[in-house]
C-alpha positions as MATLAB code, in Angstrom:
seq = 'MQRPRPVVPRPGQESVWDYPRPPRVEQVAERVTIRLGGELIADTRDALRVLETSHPPVYYLPMADFVPGALAEAPGASFCEFKGAARYFDVRGGGIVTEGAAWTYPHPSPGFEALIDRVAVYAGPMDECTVGGEIVVPQPGGFYGGWVTSSVVGPFKGIPGSQGW';
ca = [
      -9.823   45.297  -45.416;
      -7.064   44.480  -48.680;
      -7.487   40.966  -50.253;
      -4.413   38.948  -49.330;
      -1.961   38.003  -52.003;
      -2.987   34.246  -52.931;
      -0.402   31.438  -52.929;
       0.482   30.573  -56.537;
      -0.744   26.699  -57.064;
       1.538   24.503  -58.337;
       0.431   21.426  -60.873;
      -1.976   19.351  -59.102;
      -3.064   21.733  -56.466;
      -5.837   24.516  -56.243;
      -5.993   28.274  -54.924;
      -9.050   28.815  -52.498;
      -9.113   31.923  -54.107;
     -10.294   30.401  -57.491;
     -13.194   29.308  -55.646;
     -16.767   30.778  -56.187;
     -19.015   33.019  -54.204;
     -21.828   31.571  -53.807;
     -20.039   28.341  -53.086;
     -20.262   25.470  -55.309;
     -20.857   21.800  -54.115;
     -18.709   19.100  -56.146;
     -18.692   15.317  -55.978;
     -15.164   13.988  -54.393;
     -13.779   10.973  -56.027;
     -11.599    9.955  -52.990;
     -12.283    7.936  -49.821;
     -13.229    9.959  -46.941;
     -12.905    8.854  -43.464;
     -13.115   10.412  -39.760;
     -11.849    8.692  -36.461;
     -12.376    9.653  -33.262;
     -11.580    7.832  -29.889;
      -9.400    5.308  -31.603;
     -12.294    4.272  -33.878;
     -13.385    4.487  -37.478;
     -16.894    6.343  -37.220;
     -17.042    7.292  -40.765;
     -16.302    5.941  -43.992;
     -17.416    7.015  -47.371;
     -16.766    7.206  -51.278;
     -19.946    9.102  -51.699;
     -18.658   12.891  -49.749;
     -19.369   16.291  -51.439;
     -17.243   19.056  -50.808;
     -18.194   22.676  -50.723;
     -15.853   25.212  -52.342;
     -16.051   28.818  -51.298;
     -13.640   31.786  -51.987;
     -10.673   32.027  -49.482;
     -11.928   28.695  -47.642;
     -10.401   25.365  -47.829;
     -13.304   22.657  -49.064;
     -15.839   21.237  -46.116;
     -16.677   17.690  -46.776;
     -20.144   16.593  -46.394;
     -20.783   12.655  -45.883;
     -23.657   10.809  -46.101;
     -25.502   10.403  -42.682;
     -25.795    6.664  -43.335;
     -22.025    6.249  -43.600;
     -21.580    7.053  -39.926;
     -21.342    4.153  -37.611;
     -24.715    3.943  -35.277;
     -24.642    6.190  -32.381;
     -21.705    8.557  -33.843;
     -23.880   11.518  -34.234;
     -26.459   12.604  -31.687;
     -28.583   15.834  -31.849;
     -26.822   18.714  -30.064;
     -28.175   22.187  -29.140;
     -27.601   25.078  -31.441;
     -28.260   26.351  -34.735;
     -26.371   29.031  -37.309;
     -27.591   30.297  -40.622;
     -25.586   30.480  -43.691;
     -26.227   33.233  -46.205;
     -25.779   30.652  -48.838;
     -26.839   27.320  -47.707;
     -29.707   27.938  -45.151;
     -30.241   26.986  -41.481;
     -27.907   24.445  -39.866;
     -28.303   22.059  -37.198;
     -25.652   20.427  -35.032;
     -24.459   17.142  -33.642;
     -22.298   15.788  -30.953;
     -19.569   13.450  -32.316;
     -19.215    9.835  -30.610;
     -16.787    7.336  -30.891;
     -14.418    5.360  -28.630;
     -16.111    6.391  -25.486;
     -15.361   10.287  -26.272;
     -17.866   12.986  -27.027;
     -17.045   16.137  -28.858;
     -19.979   18.427  -28.273;
     -21.295   20.488  -31.373;
     -18.623   19.109  -33.549;
     -20.731   18.285  -36.780;
     -23.688   20.144  -38.746;
     -25.941   19.297  -41.237;
     -28.778   21.399  -43.364;
     -31.701   19.664  -42.942;
     -33.633   21.795  -45.501;
     -30.947   23.746  -47.454;
     -31.659   26.803  -49.602;
     -32.237   26.215  -53.510;
     -29.107   24.963  -55.481;
     -27.849   23.552  -51.906;
     -30.244   20.521  -51.994;
     -27.631   17.789  -52.680;
     -26.252   18.542  -49.102;
     -29.678   17.078  -47.461;
     -28.945   14.189  -45.225;
     -25.483   14.729  -45.200;
     -23.179   15.941  -42.457;
     -19.707   18.087  -42.072;
     -17.508   17.499  -39.145;
     -14.693   20.108  -37.473;
     -11.653   18.146  -38.126;
      -9.847   19.699  -35.319;
     -11.536   17.707  -32.391;
     -11.450   14.293  -34.072;
      -8.038   12.083  -33.752;
      -7.870   12.046  -37.664;
     -10.172   12.831  -40.687;
      -8.656   11.796  -44.183;
      -9.504   12.449  -47.879;
      -7.565   10.052  -50.390;
      -5.542    8.397  -47.468;
      -3.955   12.115  -46.676;
      -4.795   13.212  -42.780;
      -6.383   16.732  -43.266;
      -5.511   19.712  -40.925;
      -8.447   21.814  -39.867;
      -9.285   25.413  -41.159;
      -7.135   27.844  -39.022;
      -9.547   29.711  -36.542;
     -11.794   27.300  -35.103;
     -15.144   28.849  -36.540;
     -14.876   27.301  -39.827;
     -15.108   23.720  -41.002;
     -12.708   23.586  -43.746;
     -10.316   20.589  -44.260;
      -6.913   21.653  -45.440;
      -5.100   19.105  -47.832;
      -1.952   19.384  -49.763;
      -3.579   20.013  -53.028;
      -5.483   23.421  -51.847;
      -3.453   26.746  -51.125;
      -4.503   29.775  -49.254;
      -3.830   31.954  -47.441;
      -7.167   30.628  -45.789;
      -9.786   32.556  -44.099;
      -9.326   31.962  -40.261;
      -6.100   33.239  -40.010;
      -5.368   36.105  -37.741;
      -6.639   39.180  -39.808;
      -8.890   37.551  -41.782;
     -12.179   38.576  -40.569;
     -13.003   41.063  -43.160;
     -11.934   38.731  -45.892;
];
Protein backbone atom coordinates (compact mmCIF):
# COMPACT_ATOMS: atom_id res chain seq x y z
CA MET A 1 0.00 0.00 0.00
CA GLN A 2 1.21 3.46 -0.85
CA ARG A 3 2.03 5.89 1.94
CA PRO A 4 -0.56 8.66 2.06
CA ARG A 5 0.29 12.28 1.33
CA PRO A 6 0.85 14.02 4.68
CA VAL A 7 -0.93 17.29 5.42
CA VAL A 8 1.60 20.13 5.64
CA PRO A 9 1.57 21.46 9.20
CA ARG A 10 0.98 25.15 9.83
CA PRO A 11 3.05 27.03 12.41
CA GLY A 12 2.49 25.50 15.84
CA GLN A 13 1.34 22.16 14.40
CA GLU A 14 3.02 18.76 14.10
CA SER A 15 2.58 16.14 11.39
CA VAL A 16 2.05 12.62 12.69
CA TRP A 17 4.16 11.55 9.71
CA ASP A 18 7.18 13.16 11.41
CA TYR A 19 6.69 10.97 14.51
CA PRO A 20 9.16 8.08 14.89
CA ARG A 21 8.80 4.34 14.64
CA PRO A 22 9.47 2.86 17.14
CA PRO A 23 7.45 5.40 19.11
CA ARG A 24 8.82 8.09 21.41
CA VAL A 25 7.53 8.98 24.91
CA GLU A 26 7.32 12.69 25.83
CA GLN A 27 6.26 14.67 28.88
CA VAL A 28 3.15 16.85 28.36
CA ALA A 29 3.24 20.41 29.70
CA GLU A 30 -0.52 21.02 29.46
CA ARG A 31 -3.26 20.04 31.87
CA VAL A 32 -5.11 16.87 30.77
CA THR A 33 -8.64 16.04 31.96
CA ILE A 34 -11.23 13.31 31.41
CA ARG A 35 -14.97 13.52 32.14
CA LEU A 36 -17.49 10.69 32.19
CA GLY A 37 -21.10 10.69 33.35
CA GLY A 38 -20.86 14.42 33.99
CA GLU A 39 -18.01 13.93 36.49
CA LEU A 40 -14.34 14.85 36.33
CA ILE A 41 -12.68 11.44 36.71
CA ALA A 42 -9.05 12.39 35.92
CA ASP A 43 -7.09 15.63 36.13
CA THR A 44 -3.33 15.88 35.78
CA ARG A 45 -0.40 18.04 34.85
CA ASP A 46 1.80 14.93 34.76
CA ALA A 47 0.73 13.22 31.52
CA LEU A 48 2.97 11.57 28.99
CA ARG A 49 2.25 11.16 25.30
CA VAL A 50 3.42 8.41 23.00
CA LEU A 51 4.19 9.54 19.45
CA GLU A 52 4.18 6.96 16.65
CA THR A 53 4.26 7.44 12.88
CA SER A 54 0.76 8.01 11.41
CA HIS A 55 -0.98 8.09 14.82
CA PRO A 56 -2.18 11.06 16.82
CA PRO A 57 -0.61 11.09 20.30
CA VAL A 58 -1.79 8.62 22.92
CA TYR A 59 -1.91 10.25 26.37
CA TYR A 60 -0.94 8.29 29.49
CA LEU A 61 -2.08 9.66 32.85
CA PRO A 62 -0.87 8.55 36.28
CA MET A 63 -3.29 6.05 37.84
CA ALA A 64 -3.10 8.14 41.01
CA ASP A 65 -4.68 11.10 39.15
CA PHE A 66 -7.96 9.24 38.54
CA VAL A 67 -10.67 9.60 41.17
CA PRO A 68 -11.08 6.54 43.39
CA GLY A 69 -13.26 3.93 41.71
CA ALA A 70 -12.87 5.38 38.19
CA LEU A 71 -10.82 2.40 37.01
CA ALA A 72 -11.77 -1.25 37.50
CA GLU A 73 -9.78 -4.16 36.10
CA ALA A 74 -11.44 -5.63 33.02
CA PRO A 75 -10.96 -8.85 31.09
CA GLY A 76 -8.85 -8.90 27.99
CA ALA A 77 -5.29 -8.25 26.96
CA SER A 78 -3.38 -7.17 23.89
CA PHE A 79 0.22 -6.94 22.77
CA CYS A 80 2.08 -4.02 21.21
CA GLU A 81 5.26 -4.85 19.33
CA PHE A 82 6.93 -1.87 20.99
CA LYS A 83 5.38 -1.43 24.43
CA GLY A 84 4.61 -5.06 25.33
CA ALA A 85 1.59 -6.67 27.00
CA ALA A 86 -1.36 -4.44 27.93
CA ARG A 87 -4.21 -5.03 30.35
CA TYR A 88 -7.54 -3.24 30.33
CA PHE A 89 -9.82 -1.31 32.63
CA ASP A 90 -13.48 -0.42 32.67
CA VAL A 91 -13.88 3.31 33.22
CA ARG A 92 -16.57 4.57 35.62
CA GLY A 93 -18.02 7.98 36.29
CA GLY A 94 -21.41 9.47 37.14
CA GLY A 95 -23.12 6.09 37.12
CA ILE A 96 -21.78 5.21 33.65
CA VAL A 97 -19.45 2.28 32.98
CA THR A 98 -17.50 2.05 29.71
CA GLU A 99 -16.11 -1.46 29.38
CA GLY A 100 -12.48 -1.91 28.39
CA ALA A 101 -12.09 1.81 27.67
CA ALA A 102 -8.62 2.18 29.23
CA TRP A 103 -5.37 0.25 29.23
CA THR A 104 -1.97 0.08 30.88
CA TYR A 105 1.36 -1.65 30.42
CA PRO A 106 2.20 -3.08 33.85
CA HIS A 107 5.59 -4.39 32.66
CA PRO A 108 6.41 -2.42 29.49
CA SER A 109 9.21 -3.33 27.13
CA PRO A 110 12.63 -1.69 27.58
CA GLY A 111 12.51 1.97 26.59
CA PHE A 112 8.89 2.36 27.74
CA GLU A 113 9.36 2.05 31.52
CA ALA A 114 7.96 5.59 31.94
CA LEU A 115 4.49 4.10 31.24
CA ILE A 116 4.48 2.04 34.44
CA ASP A 117 1.50 3.01 36.66
CA ARG A 118 -0.02 5.10 33.84
CA VAL A 119 -3.28 4.63 31.97
CA ALA A 120 -4.43 5.59 28.49
CA VAL A 121 -8.14 6.10 27.78
CA TYR A 122 -10.14 5.88 24.56
CA ALA A 123 -11.61 9.36 24.10
CA GLY A 124 -14.68 8.19 22.16
CA PRO A 125 -16.69 6.69 25.03
CA MET A 126 -15.88 9.57 27.40
CA ASP A 127 -18.01 12.72 27.75
CA GLU A 128 -14.92 14.84 27.18
CA CYS A 129 -11.14 14.59 27.17
CA THR A 130 -9.06 17.76 27.07
CA VAL A 131 -5.45 18.73 26.54
CA GLY A 132 -4.60 22.28 27.55
CA GLY A 133 -8.33 23.09 27.68
CA GLU A 134 -8.97 21.89 24.10
CA ILE A 135 -11.53 19.11 23.67
CA VAL A 136 -9.92 16.23 21.78
CA VAL A 137 -11.37 14.19 18.93
CA PRO A 138 -10.87 10.41 19.07
CA GLN A 139 -8.50 8.84 16.55
CA PRO A 140 -10.59 7.43 13.68
CA GLY A 141 -11.42 3.77 13.47
CA GLY A 142 -12.22 2.75 17.03
CA PHE A 143 -9.21 0.43 17.47
CA TYR A 144 -6.56 3.05 18.18
CA GLY A 145 -6.45 5.33 21.20
CA GLY A 146 -4.93 8.53 19.88
CA TRP A 147 -6.30 11.96 20.76
CA VAL A 148 -6.55 14.48 17.93
CA THR A 149 -6.06 18.16 18.78
CA SER A 150 -5.64 21.20 16.56
CA SER A 151 -1.86 20.88 17.02
CA VAL A 152 -1.57 17.66 14.99
CA VAL A 153 -2.27 16.95 11.33
CA GLY A 154 -2.58 13.65 9.45
CA PRO A 155 -3.96 11.82 7.72
CA PHE A 156 -4.32 9.51 10.72
CA LYS A 157 -4.15 5.73 10.81
CA GLY A 158 -7.66 4.42 11.37
CA ILE A 159 -9.37 6.17 8.47
CA PRO A 160 -10.81 3.89 5.77
CA GLY A 161 -8.05 2.36 3.66
CA SER A 162 -5.30 2.86 6.27
CA GLN A 163 -4.94 -0.74 7.46
CA GLY A 164 -1.74 -1.29 5.49
CA TRP A 165 0.08 1.86 6.60
